[in-house]
Steps between C-alpha positions, in 0.01 A plus 500: 500500500645839405651708775335802334149363549296701757461327836194482725554316830202431722357279773142382540368539852175378653333318782506120460244368251435837336630354175860630496661186365223448244550854370876434474432187297275685255751776456769245423260326257430827314872577492577167336696381800286186540268304276237410761429641839527291810264588778483476875256217444802296394452231765204368300595590144866402516597852383677744725563872489820573317613736777446232766809290425564346846352153559320607815336786304369248247366273777325778691399723209654810665797725442758484782798663331554786256585404145637698206369490142593706196324546168486738206168672428445780246877557483522548877687257727279418794660362815233345724574421861222274625475517878349278767152612600497319833570734795747253652736593214457873524872561545583335167237713333620824666857435387385427151318836490834673550600372154202623295401830343125439485250282688178346371243465776242229445172542686224238525184674384298282738704571814651840431814609679628238742762511777803382303418737212499792746837398652667467161351825380653681798842366398448630144383835630799533728734430211311721257432209262233576233202262526270373229186330628330197341159424647459131436221243484257724316322187376375443858240698691700750698498849646374786289783663295439847648517349853829330415649831383377669817652221708840543334489877550385487861705204618820564311468879492588526135311627198362263237449535127307220325652411162198283418156441644297178536165449338336266748676233703470133578232335281398848376847587376484633143837664462728784605494848355842652428491863607812619306392370158118468522482128421335198666677171554226238478484222760411163347509133595774420253730760662601615156605866509248716320519882502233715333470881474243608757286692249474193273451257785162325497548239774383719786136544584366854522481490878863376519617778274311759705642369828853506357468851366363623832794349687754639252343841530521474878869407477567796272326744737605369839809285420867594494684639201769278356853613585804308379709679761271380780517144366879511497522634856252245630213732598260394224435148383359414153233234555417215262213252531512148365522128567838334497354151503293574185788700351251785466643851506856372555641597163342845521666535841835384362480738205455790739748368751800539262396866457423582862764300694803691622838450328802412717523759778790658688598320822651633820846378581738635762262791557488607135271432207655272235331552158463194271688679225813528720788328312624313808343157536327442830228283644383330817406147611137482613454126517698180535351164406659162569440186296326650195663212313458191723752306295782745574392637841594844378437835663390805304527863609248728325650835397302807403708702251469864605749687277748452219520170310561152631726281282567135572855449618543858618701573815301650785543594862281378785453823696444328836841329503698678226559164337550500122355222287408412146135426422544214251175311572198720443149403399166640399197313629157377415396365841750213554606481133811696418733598225834674500476876480787686337396857585227681692380855545340691792169342592617149411524215751810283471552171683857461621644162594603535865746282686432684827635847424174691495245605763156653454553874477849488354603774252716409199686766298725498200801727534508848642359586839339243733130553562256354751134484403237535773475224752257213439205475738522240775216418733501354851351151499181428688530122536795297628594132520806299597604278213697174505581226252326169569806311375828611663695339214350762265697768684681637195192525278303647791741786553538565128124508447439739791786727391382526137129539572560763772718700253195541274365735768149354535573352845747607768740290703595548864725300733493465879818639659641188662373190327444670161160341452346610171185711520312594182302821490219559247223742429238226465432130540507430127870595495576212741313258279689614187832484690429144616390396149814644336735350762349158427473524124806707413744394768359155595483591866198434722468764769275558796384818662449584864269800473559772749258737671704811423357753257731802502868552404689806615866579418717625785641831374639637830592347835572136587259218584615252764361157583320623813296740284338218299258220571254279307308810384810696398761300305844626389628375163743618232408569136703401192732798547559414866292788629305459825125454459233458768196285426190595701182301552278804466473880537458468877836320534662763277359794699600335834855456379524855363366649827740295714809554278474849356875503417447227238380639170305273265414529128255321277738518206372682191123474472418627150142593590599736780 
């Protein structure tokens, strides 16, 4: 793919089951990336979503890790970062959002804005990421379109501008009216795309036409004016209606997406803004994934190119350590499928073979001054469990598996000070299940958990914690960097400790939503 081709890099965010992965599939299908779409119904049909490449994702029909896909559409290179919808994997999603220039927010027309959608939106707002909204499942009976727009504006505190408007919904769905070009896309059982000029259109009944024109008039009088500047700064969202499952309205959305989505944006590094057109190559690692190729047990670090041009074999500097290295093994991705990439431009995602050099958040630069891009978000876990291998003879595989899976950043590892027992910290229960599954299937180690009652982790930033200051409700451990961390059973135990030991300062780490 030409390095001169315009780039558009985006993530799709939503609450679980809003249709995010299905929309991704249909976009890939339209872009020629795949010949037939898998669906989250794969457990019955034997087909699986392209973006869900891990075996556990295929078994459960959910996304539990971010995946990267690239395709060419209308002479624009689109880099899609599909993210987990499940809240237990929020941290992976938040980190992925640091690597995109635009977000597509999928909303279930039946349920409206849900909790996870709101959380992810806040992250986008904080980072100033432009948001395009796709209101999905129009072929079901859902909330009234005007109510959905009001819900977005009131809940998310951002303006909306509908790019199209539904004519009916559910069993009464006749089509969607395109506001910019005065056409109607007809909804039919064959799901064949059919677009007719509104004035020549004869499918609508008189009462349907009257209702549509009344609503359009209302939008013109009381709605917001379109502003490309507001779209780009994230204060106005263009809204599209459709049905990803029926592939209805998806191509119209994609056609507009390549026009509305933001190009690669400047990024802050070392306190300054680095423009994508800067000649010095730079980028940052936002994700590490172990065992993408089970046959080789490899480890891939995902790099967002921010400035300059990446060339395979180039010498770069790892800013964190000052170490120089040559990037000889570089890949572009389509979920787990890969091919060697020779060069890449700002906005592109490059997979780098990693023998253990990289960490999530690392900055890589080529020549010139060393930069450091903004720190990756890290969240304090809310669930903890001691973990042991059932078979002591699997000691080597056990330690290797824990080390590699923890380095991905989805779970956190702690050790007790004296006996160095392993404690795994996670945001949610599903993370433990995925960790156990991957240890068994990727490292051939059966593990067992001893779940703990602790719910809060606090880093000791000032003062010293002695043994007589801890008990069963307040446990002292060390994190992967050897820093002291206190695990508390609940808020009461935390407050009691803070009141009794005011000289000890505690921190939650970096909570991105605060």
